[in-house]
C-alpha positions in Angstrom: 0.0 0.0 0.0 1.3 3.5 -0.9 0.4 6.8 0.8 0.6 9.9 -1.3 0.8 13.3 0.4 0.6 16.5 -1.7 2.5 19.5 -0.2 2.5 23.0 -1.4 6.3 23.5 -1.3 8.3 22.2 -4.3 11.9 21.3 -4.1 14.5 21.5 -6.9 15.9 18.0 -6.2 14.3 15.0 -7.8 14.5 12.6 -4.9 14.4 13.3 -1.2 14.3 10.7 1.5 12.9 11.4 4.9 12.7 9.2 7.9 10.1 8.4 10.5 11.4 7.8 14.0 9.8 7.7 17.4 11.0 9.6 20.5 12.9 6.6 22.0 15.6 7.1 19.3 16.2 10.4 17.5 18.5 9.0 14.8 17.3 9.9 11.4 18.4 9.2 7.8 19.6 12.5 6.4 17.5 14.2 3.8 18.3 13.3 0.2 19.6 9.8 0.9 18.1 7.0 -1.1 18.4 3.2 -0.4 20.7 2.5 -3.3 23.3 4.9 -1.9 23.7 3.2 1.5 22.9 -0.4 1.0 25.6 -3.1 1.5 27.0 -5.4 -1.1 29.2 -8.5 -0.7 28.6 -8.7 3.1 30.0 -12.3 3.1 33.5 -10.7 2.8 33.0 -9.4 6.3 32.1 -12.7 7.9 35.1 -13.3 10.2 35.9 -13.9 13.9 38.2 -11.0 14.4 37.9 -8.9 17.5 38.1 -5.1 17.1 39.3 -3.0 20.0 37.7 0.5 19.7 38.5 3.7 21.5 35.8 5.7 23.2 36.0 9.4 24.1 33.5 9.9 26.9 32.0 13.4 27.3 30.1 14.0 30.5 27.8 17.0 30.0 26.4 18.8 33.1 24.9 22.1 34.1 26.6 24.6 36.4 24.9 23.3 39.5 26.6 20.0 38.9 23.8 17.9 40.3 22.8 16.4 36.9 26.0 14.7 35.9 26.0 11.0 35.1 27.3 9.1 38.1 30.4 6.9 37.8 28.4 3.8 38.7 25.8 4.6 35.9 28.6 5.3 33.4 30.5 2.1 34.2 27.3 0.1 34.0 26.4 1.4 30.6 29.9 0.8 29.3 29.9 -2.7 30.7 26.6 -3.5 29.0 27.9 -1.9 25.7 30.7 -4.5 25.7 28.3 -7.3 26.7 25.8 -6.7 23.8 28.5 -5.8 21.2 30.7 -8.9 21.9 28.6 -10.9 19.5 29.8 -8.5 16.7 33.4 -8.9 17.7 33.6 -5.3 19.0 35.3 -4.4 22.3 35.3 -0.8 23.6 37.6 0.9 26.1 37.6 4.4 27.5 40.5 6.2 25.9 39.7 9.8 27.0 37.2 11.5 29.3 36.1 15.1 29.0 33.8 17.0 31.4 31.7 19.7 29.9 30.0 22.2 32.2 27.4 24.0 30.1 23.8 24.9 30.9 23.4 25.3 27.1 24.4 21.7 26.2 23.1 20.1 29.3 19.6 20.9 28.1 20.2 19.3 24.7 18.1 19.5 21.6 18.6 18.2 18.1 19.4 21.7 16.9 22.4 21.8 19.3 23.9 18.5 18.4 26.2 19.6 15.5 27.6 22.4 17.7 28.2 20.0 20.6 30.0 17.5 18.3 32.0 20.2 16.6 33.1 22.0 19.8 34.0 19.0 21.8 35.5 16.2 19.7 38.5 13.8 20.2 40.0 12.6 17.0 40.6 8.9 16.5 37.8 7.9 18.9 34.1 7.1 19.0 32.8 10.2 20.8 29.9 9.5 23.2 28.1 12.3 25.0 26.1 11.7 28.1 23.6 14.4 28.8 21.0 15.0 31.6 18.2 16.4 29.4 17.3 15.4 25.8 14.1 14.8 23.8 15.2 11.3 23.0 16.9 8.4 24.8 19.7 8.4 22.2 20.9 9.8 18.9 23.7 8.9 16.6 25.4 10.0 13.4 25.9 7.6 10.5 29.2 7.1 8.6 30.1 9.2 5.7 28.3 6.9 3.3 25.2 8.8 4.5 27.0 12.1 3.9 29.5 14.3 5.7 28.4 15.5 9.1 29.7 16.0 12.6 30.2 12.6 14.3 29.2 11.2 17.7 26.6 9.5 19.8 24.3 11.1 22.4 22.8 9.1 25.3 20.6 10.5 28.0 21.8 9.7 31.5 18.6 7.8 32.4 18.6 5.7 29.3 18.1 1.9 29.3 21.1 -0.4 29.1 20.3 -1.3 25.5 20.2 2.4 24.3 24.0 2.8 23.9 24.4 -0.5 22.0 21.4 0.5 19.8 22.9 3.8 19.0 26.3 2.2 18.4 24.5 0.0 15.8 23.4 3.3 14.0 27.0 4.6 14.3 28.0 1.6 12.3 25.2 2.2 9.8 22.4 -0.1 11.0 18.8 1.1 10.5 15.7 0.3 12.6 14.2 -3.1 11.6 10.9 -1.3 11.0 12.4 1.6 9.0 10.1 3.2 6.5 11.6 5.1 3.6 9.6 8.2 2.5 10.6 9.1 -1.1 9.9 12.1 -3.2 10.3 11.1 -6.8 7.8 13.7 -8.0 8.2 17.2 -6.5 5.5 17.7 -3.8 4.5 14.0 -3.7 5.8 11.8 -0.9 5.6 8.1 -1.4 6.1 5.6 1.5 8.3 2.6 0.6 7.5 -0.5 2.8 9.5 -3.7 3.1 7.6 -6.7 1.8 7.5 -10.0 3.6 8.7 -12.3 0.8 12.4 -13.1 0.6 12.3 -14.6 -2.9 10.5 -13.9 -6.1 9.1 -10.7 -7.6 7.9 -9.3 -4.2 11.4 -9.4 -2.6 12.6 -5.9 -1.8 14.5 -6.5 1.5 17.8 -5.2 0.1 16.2 -1.9 -1.0 13.6 -1.2 1.6 13.3 -1.4 5.4 16.7 -1.8 7.0 18.2 -3.0 3.7 19.0 -6.5 5.1 17.3 -9.7 4.2 17.9 -11.7 7.4 15.8 -9.3 9.5 12.2 -10.2 8.7 9.9 -7.4 7.6 8.7 -5.5 10.6 5.3 -3.6 10.5 5.7 -2.2 14.0 5.9 1.5 13.0 2.6 1.2 11.0 0.7 -0.3 13.9 -0.6 1.1 17.2 -0.8 -0.3 20.7 1.0 -3.3 22.3 2.8 -5.5 19.8 4.8 -7.7 22.1 3.8 -9.4 25.4 5.9 -9.6 28.6 7.5 -12.7 27.3 8.8 -10.8 24.2 6.4 -12.8 22.0 4.8 -11.1 18.9 1.1 -10.4 19.5 -0.3 -12.5 16.7 -3.9 -11.5 17.6 -3.3 -8.0 16.2 -4.1 -7.7 12.5 -1.1 -6.1 10.7 -1.4 -4.1 7.5 -0.8 -5.7 4.2 2.4 -5.2 2.3 2.5 -4.3 -1.4 2.0 -7.9 -2.4 -1.1 -8.3 -0.2 0.6 -10.4 2.4 0.4 -9.7 6.1 1.8 -12.9 7.7 4.6 -11.0 9.5 6.9 -12.7 11.9 9.3 -9.9 13.0 12.2 -10.3 15.4 11.3 -9.4 19.0 14.8 -9.6 20.4 16.7 -7.5 18.0 18.8 -4.6 19.3 17.7 -2.3 16.4 14.0 -2.4 17.2 12.3 0.7 18.6 8.6 -0.1 19.0 9.2 -3.1 21.2 10.0 -3.3 25.0 13.7 -2.4 25.4 14.1 -5.3 27.9 13.5 -7.7 24.9 16.5 -6.3 22.9 19.6 -8.4 23.0 20.7 -9.7 19.6 22.0 -8.7 16.2 21.6 -10.9 13.1 24.5 -12.1 11.0 23.9 -9.5 8.3 23.7 -6.7 10.8 27.1 -7.8 12.3 28.6 -8.0 8.8 27.3 -4.6 7.9 28.8 -3.1 11.1 32.2 -4.7 10.3 32.0 -3.4 6.8 31.3 0.1 8.0 34.1 -0.1 10.5 36.6 -1.1 7.9 35.5 0.7 4.8 33.8 3.9 6.2 35.3 4.5 9.6 39.0 3.8 9.0 39.0 0.7 11.1 39.2 2.7 14.4 36.4 5.3 14.8 
């Protein structure tokens, strides 16, 4: 099914991609990016058992009163869980540098301030992670330069769940949400929603050019549905009637334990698929210089 929205403002570019994200994660695909630009090819080349030791620059942002800084206990716990969840990808992180930022301006962070934060406080050769007391989202991350040139880093709110930093690290290495919807403007003023189909073979297969661009993550309709989708046992709520895909199928069976979900309970998130791991390794080696 396609949704057409006519808008009064016309753009000079022929194709614009927007993204739809919820407030739990603020990471967005930059405007103007199309699936063909950022999808992965030959991922089998990155199927290995290597362990990559990666440097972190930790930035602790706090206001002048100092009462809203992340505690050492909270920080160490989040870093411990980062290594726990990312071990399956062969990634090991260690703190290389720590920076304290006393700023009322950045302590109350908004998306409009992120580029300035990253540009002002950045350590070369590291993955820069910024812990903030106030933010509209639980986390936010930049993508690699295959999505375009932009200031680089990860933002995590101090109160975020233990899976938030691994989730954002997935974005940092170019993973998309499993239920990602591409919004494409091929005709000026007309926005077209591109949904991932269920089929993995045949004419309906589009898993390498829609959704998260990976075919071992089943099509996920979560973003198109409302209400509870997963029960307390992290089982898909099959009693809910999902929308049909563009081939009139709705027998969805999405992952309920994947770290790149957003609409499901965070306590259920603990795994990456093989293709997600290979894409992260590809991004590390080909787009992030093997270090950061």
